[in-house]
C-alpha positions in Angstrom: 4.8 -6.5 -15.3 4.4 -10.3 -15.1 7.7 -12.2 -15.2 7.7 -16.0 -15.7 10.5 -18.5 -15.7 11.9 -20.1 -18.9 13.9 -23.2 -19.4 17.7 -23.1 -19.6 17.7 -19.6 -17.9 20.9 -18.2 -16.5 19.4 -15.3 -14.5 16.6 -15.6 -12.0 13.3 -13.7 -12.4 14.1 -11.6 -9.3 17.3 -10.4 -11.0 15.4 -9.5 -14.1 13.0 -7.6 -12.0 15.8 -5.7 -10.3 17.3 -4.7 -13.7 14.0 -3.7 -15.3 12.9 -1.8 -12.2 16.1 0.3 -12.3 16.0 0.9 -16.1 12.3 1.7 -16.3 12.3 4.1 -13.3 15.3 6.0 -14.8 13.7 6.3 -18.3 10.1 7.0 -17.1 10.4 8.8 -13.8 6.8 9.9 -13.7 5.3 6.4 -14.2 5.1 3.8 -11.5 6.0 0.2 -12.2 5.3 -3.0 -10.3 6.6 -6.5 -10.9 5.0 -9.8 -10.0 7.8 -12.4 -10.0 6.0 -15.1 -8.0 4.8 -18.5 -9.3 2.0 -20.8 -8.3 3.3 -21.4 -4.8 3.6 -17.7 -4.0 0.2 -17.0 -5.6 -1.4 -19.6 -3.3 0.4 -18.1 -0.2 -0.8 -14.6 -1.2 -4.3 -15.8 -1.9 -4.0 -14.3 -5.4 -2.6 -10.9 -4.3 0.1 -9.4 -6.6 2.6 -8.7 -3.8 3.7 -10.4 -0.6 3.0 -7.3 1.6 -0.5 -5.9 1.7 -1.3 -3.0 4.0 -5.1 -2.7 4.2 -6.8 0.5 5.4 -10.4 0.0 6.5 -12.8 3.0 7.1 -15.9 4.7 6.1 -14.6 7.6 4.0 -12.8 6.5 0.8 -11.2 9.9 0.2 -9.7 10.0 3.7 -8.6 6.3 3.3 -6.8 7.2 0.1 -5.1 10.2 1.7 -3.9 8.0 4.5 -2.7 5.4 2.0 -0.8 8.0 0.0 0.9 9.3 3.1 1.8 5.8 4.3 3.0 4.8 0.8 5.5 7.7 0.8 6.7 6.9 4.4 7.2 3.2 3.6 9.1 3.9 0.3 11.3 6.5 2.1 12.0 4.8 5.5 11.9 1.1 4.8 15.0 -0.3 3.0 14.1 -3.2 0.7 10.5 -2.1 0.1 10.0 -1.5 -3.6 7.0 -1.1 -6.0 5.1 0.5 -3.1 1.8 1.7 -4.6 -1.9 2.3 -3.8 -4.0 -0.3 -5.5 -7.3 1.7 -5.6 -6.6 5.3 -6.8 -9.6 7.6 -6.9 -8.2 10.2 -9.3 -8.1 8.1 -12.4 -9.2 10.2 -15.5 -12.6 9.0 -16.6 -14.9 10.0 -19.4 -18.4 10.6 -18.1 -21.1 10.1 -20.8 -24.6 11.2 -20.0 -27.1 9.7 -22.4 -29.9 11.9 -23.9 -32.9 9.6 -23.5 -35.1 11.6 -25.9 -32.6 11.4 -28.7 -32.0 7.7 -28.1 -35.7 7.0 -28.1 -36.3 8.9 -31.4 -33.4 7.0 -33.0 -34.5 3.6 -31.7 -31.4 3.0 -29.7 -31.2 1.9 -26.1 -28.4 2.5 -23.6 -27.5 -1.2 -23.9 -27.0 -0.8 -27.6 -24.7 2.3 -27.0 -22.8 0.5 -24.3 -22.2 -2.6 -26.4 -21.0 -0.5 -29.3 -18.5 1.4 -27.1 -17.2 -1.8 -25.5 -16.7 -3.3 -29.0 -14.7 -0.3 -29.9 -12.5 0.1 -26.8 -12.2 -3.6 -25.9 -14.0 -6.2 -28.0 -17.3 -7.9 -28.3 -16.1 -11.0 -26.5 -16.8 -9.3 -23.1 -20.6 -9.4 -23.7 -21.0 -11.9 -26.6 -18.2 -14.5 -26.4 -17.6 -16.6 -29.4 -15.0 -19.3 -29.9 -13.1 -20.9 -32.8 -11.6 -24.3 -32.3 -8.3 -25.2 -33.9 -8.7 -28.9 -34.6 -4.9 -29.4 -35.2 -3.8 -28.0 -31.8 -7.0 -28.5 -29.9 -6.9 -24.9 -28.7 -9.9 -22.6 -28.8 -9.6 -18.9 -29.5 -11.9 -16.0 -28.8 -13.5 -14.4 -31.9 -14.8 -10.9 -31.5 -15.1 -7.5 -33.2 -13.0 -4.5 -32.2 -11.3 -1.4 -33.6 -7.7 -1.0 -34.4 -5.7 1.1 -31.9 -4.9 3.8 -34.4 -8.6 4.4 -35.0 -9.3 5.3 -31.4 -6.4 7.5 -30.6 -8.4 10.7 -29.9 -11.4 11.9 -28.1 -13.0 12.9 -31.3 -12.9 9.3 -32.6 -15.0 8.2 -29.6 -17.6 10.8 -30.2 -18.0 9.8 -33.8 -18.3 6.1 -33.3 -21.5 4.8 -35.0 -24.1 3.3 -32.8 -26.6 0.8 -34.1 -29.5 -1.0 -32.4 -32.1 -3.6 -33.0 -34.8 -1.0 -33.6 -32.6 1.6 -35.4 -32.8 2.2 -39.1 -29.4 3.6 -39.6 -26.2 4.2 -37.6 -26.1 7.3 -35.4 -22.9 8.9 -34.1 -22.5 8.8 -30.3 -22.2 12.6 -30.0 -25.7 12.9 -31.4 -27.2 10.6 -28.7 -25.6 12.0 -25.6 -25.2 15.2 -23.7 -21.8 16.9 -23.4 -19.0 14.4 -22.6 -16.9 15.5 -19.6 -13.6 14.3 -18.1 -13.7 13.6 -14.4 -11.7 11.7 -11.8 -13.0 8.5 -10.3 -12.0 5.3 -8.6 -10.6 2.5 -10.8 -11.9 -0.2 -8.4 -13.5 -0.4 -5.0 -12.5 -3.2 -2.7 -14.5 -4.5 0.3 -13.8 -6.7 3.3 -16.6 -7.8 5.5 -18.9 -5.3 3.8 -16.5 -2.4 4.5 -14.5 -0.4 2.1 -10.8 -0.9 2.1 -7.8 0.6 0.4 -4.7 -1.6 -0.2 -1.0 -0.6 -0.3 1.0 -3.2 -2.0 4.8 -3.6 -1.7 7.4 -6.0 -3.1 10.7 -6.9 -1.4 14.2 -6.5 -2.9 17.5 -7.4 -1.3 16.0 -8.3 2.1 13.8 -11.0 3.6 10.1 -10.4 3.9 10.1 -10.7 7.7 12.6 -7.9 8.1 10.8 -5.6 5.8 7.5 -6.3 7.4 8.9 -5.6 10.9 10.2 -2.2 9.7 6.8 -1.4 8.1 5.1 -2.2 11.3 7.4 0.1 13.2 6.7 2.9 10.7 2.9 2.3 11.1 3.1 2.4 14.9 5.2 5.6 14.8 2.7 7.2 12.4 -0.3 6.3 14.6 1.4 7.7 17.7 2.1 11.0 15.9 -1.5 11.2 14.8 -2.9 10.4 18.2 -0.8 9.3 21.2 -4.0 7.7 22.6 -4.5 5.4 19.6 -4.2 1.7 20.1 -1.6 -0.3 18.3 -0.5 -3.9 18.2 2.2 -5.7 16.2 0.2 -6.4 13.1 -2.8 -3.9 13.4 -2.8 -0.2 13.9 -6.1 1.5 14.8 -6.3 5.2 14.5 -9.4 7.3 15.2 -9.7 11.1 14.5 -11.1 13.1 17.5 -13.5 16.0 17.6 -13.0 19.3 19.3 -13.8 17.8 22.7 -11.3 15.0 22.3 -13.8 12.2 21.8 -12.9 9.5 19.3 -14.9 9.5 16.1 -15.3 6.7 13.5 -11.7 5.7 12.9 -9.6 3.6 10.6 -7.9 0.2 11.1 -4.7 -0.4 9.3 -3.8 -4.1 9.0 -1.0 -6.0 7.4 -2.2 -8.9 5.3 -1.0 -11.1 2.5 2.0 -13.4 2.6 3.3 -11.8 5.8 0.2 -12.8 7.8 0.4 -16.4 6.5 4.1 -16.5 7.2 3.7 -15.4 10.8 0.9 -17.9 11.4 3.0 -20.7 9.8 6.0 -19.8 12.0 3.9 -19.9 15.1 2.4 -23.2 14.1 5.7 -24.8 13.2 7.4 -23.4 16.3 4.6 -24.9 18.4 4.9 -28.1 16.5 8.7 -28.3 17.1 8.2 -27.8 20.9 5.5 -30.4 20.9 7.6 -32.8 19.0 10.6 -32.4 21.4 8.3 -32.9 24.4 6.6 -36.0 23.0 9.9 -37.5 22.0 11.2 -36.9 25.5 8.1 -38.5 27.2 8.2 -41.5 24.9 11.9 -42.1 25.8 11.1 -41.7 29.5 8.7 -44.6 29.2 11.1 -46.7 27.1 14.2 -46.0 29.3 12.3 -45.9 32.6 14.4 -42.9 33.5 14.2 -39.1 33.3 18.0 -38.7 33.1 18.8 -40.8 30.0 16.3 -39.0 27.7 17.6 -35.7 29.0 21.1 -36.7 27.9 19.8 -37.8 24.5 17.8 -34.6 24.0 21.0 -32.5 24.2 21.5 -33.4 20.5 18.6 -31.0 19.7 20.2 -27.7 20.6 23.4 -28.9 19.1 21.6 -29.4 15.8 20.0 -26.0 16.0 23.4 -24.5 16.3 24.3 -26.1 12.9 21.0 -24.9 11.3 21.5 -21.3 12.3 25.2 -21.5 11.4 24.7 -22.8 7.8 21.9 -20.3 7.2 24.1 -17.5 8.2 27.1 -18.8 6.2 25.1 -19.2 3.0 23.0 -16.0 3.4 19.8 -18.1 3.4 16.8 -16.6 5.1 15.1 -18.3 8.0 11.8 -19.3 6.5 9.1 -22.0 6.5 11.3 -24.4 4.5 14.3 -24.0 6.8 12.1 -24.4 9.9 10.7 -27.6 8.4 14.3 -28.7 7.9 15.0 -28.1 11.5 12.1 -30.3 12.5 13.4 -33.1 10.2 16.9 -32.7 11.7 15.6 -33.2 15.3 14.4 -36.8 14.5 17.7 -37.9 13.0 19.9 -36.2 15.6 17.9 -37.8 18.5 18.2 -41.2 16.8 22.0 -40.9 16.7 22.1 -39.9 20.3 19.9 -42.8 21.3 22.4 -45.2 19.7 25.1 -43.9 22.0 23.2 -43.8 25.2 21.4 -47.1 24.7 24.7 -49.0 23.9 26.4 -47.3 26.9 23.6 -48.5 29.2 24.0 -52.0 27.9 27.7 -51.9 28.7 27.0 -50.6 32.2 24.7 -53.5 32.8 27.5 -55.8 31.8 29.7 -54.3 34.6 31.6 -51.6 32.8 32.1 -48.2 34.4 30.2 -45.2 32.9 33.5 -43.8 31.7 34.5 -47.0 29.9 31.0 -47.5 28.6 30.9 -44.0 27.1 34.3 -44.5 25.4 33.4 -47.8 23.9 29.9 -46.7 22.9 31.4 -43.7 21.0 33.9 -45.9 19.2 31.5 -48.7 18.3 28.5 -46.5 17.3 30.7 -44.1 15.3 30.4 -46.0 12.1 26.5 -46.3 11.9 26.1 -42.7 13.0 28.5 -41.4 10.4 27.0 -43.6 7.7 23.5 -42.3 8.4 24.6 -38.7 8.5 26.7 -38.9 5.4 24.0 -40.6 3.4 21.6 -37.8 4.3 24.0 -35.0 3.7 25.2 -36.3 0.3 21.7 -36.9 -0.8 20.6 -33.3 0.0 23.7 -31.6 -1.5 22.1 -31.3 -5.0 19.1 -29.6 -3.6 21.2 -27.3 -1.4 23.2 -26.1 -4.4 20.2 -25.5 -6.7 19.6 -21.8 -6.4 16.0 -20.8 -6.7 14.6 -24.2 -5.8 11.8 -23.9 -3.1 13.4 -26.8 -1.1 16.9 -25.3 -1.0 16.5 -23.8 2.5 15.2 -27.1 3.8 18.1 -29.0 2.4 20.6 -26.5 3.8 19.0 -26.6 7.2 19.1 -30.4 7.4 22.7 -30.5 6.2 23.9 -27.9 8.7 22.0 -29.2 11.6 22.9 -32.8 10.9 26.5 -32.1 10.4 26.8 -30.1 13.6 24.7 -32.5 15.7 26.6 -35.5 14.5 30.1 -34.1 15.2 29.1 -32.6 18.5 27.0 -35.5 19.7 29.9 -37.9 19.4 31.8 -35.8 22.0 29.2 -34.0 24.0 26.7 -36.8 24.7 29.4 -39.3 26.1 30.8 -36.5 28.2 27.4 -35.7 29.7 26.8 -39.4 30.2 30.0 -39.7 32.3 29.2 -36.5 34.2 25.7 -37.6 35.2 26.4 -41.3 35.6 29.7 -41.0 37.5 33.3 -41.4 36.3 34.5 -44.6 37.7 31.4 -46.1 39.4 30.7 -49.5 38.1 27.3 -50.4 36.7 25.1 -53.3 37.6 26.6 -56.7 37.8 26.1 -58.8 34.7 22.9 -60.9 34.8 23.6 -64.6 34.5 22.2 -66.3 31.5 20.4 -68.9 33.6 18.2 -66.1 35.1 16.3 -65.7 31.8 
């Protein structure tokens, strides 16, 4: 099922999916349903995949891959809370009609296999799949497919398929399909076959309900590792990939199977690693730049205390608002670092200036806190009030970013006013006077 957002909606698409999933599973217990509630952003993150979690099983034997996929599907659906719509994308037991043509009868009737295939496709689908034609609506500017097909009521039985008339370029009259083919049989076959790097793969897709994707993926990885250890204690496993190889009677490993978690989860972990590295690099560069500007290793250290104070606020507001820690909230933390450090610089720089005028570090810290309080509060309040509409807009992609910035900035602002001056006094000394004031004539 594909769900899309509409204007003036009161319920999110995720909530509709939850309601429909419950109702449909109760009414049709023997049918599996899956819901795709993502938009353009999620489709781009998933690289076009229908679900955020994709467990890919690579191997050489598609039947064994499908058996492994079915076993893992049941384990994940049973043992992982929040994993819903768990299904195998490439079943191999799909009912299929196998039609073997009788070449002699076709040759005598002047009909080729291509003619029979096109007539069947026109009946079951439409002629637009092999002979596309368009009609342009000049009023709306839209173009529409024009093709030949049968009504659904006319193809409701196996007998109707057998009696479909087949015509060809060299045929003189229509011939029913049953007079051109051998006995039609019903078999089981694969709906689709997926490949990755020239190897066959089977995908297990899963959606998430009521939990964050990171938590669900961690539980799935735990289930995969436990499953691999039960199959073979000597199998190798990592966080995101499980490799399992069956062994012969002598205990030698044969051609095995690699189980890898892909999709949005992989992109999410790579993004978290990149942003975490970027945050560490940003803090380091800011510190080194301030060392050069202040010509001191101590003053930048006091200033950088604002960073962990802001992180406390980020984590606090995410926990209080039940917002997941995701890429957007991590980006908000990066933005918060710059503003929090700027506020801390105002305090330390002004306190240093007062110390150069002859004030003691204690008096300089007190006066710097009182004088710089107004510009610090004005900057913080302007940013907080500007982000409140985004923070209250449920469903907006930038909502976690806004909440992270608000929480981090509020905590860093309040704590910086008290913590940074206190540290300044501790490291600089309580009553020790600073440098003597420099005479004006010296400049």
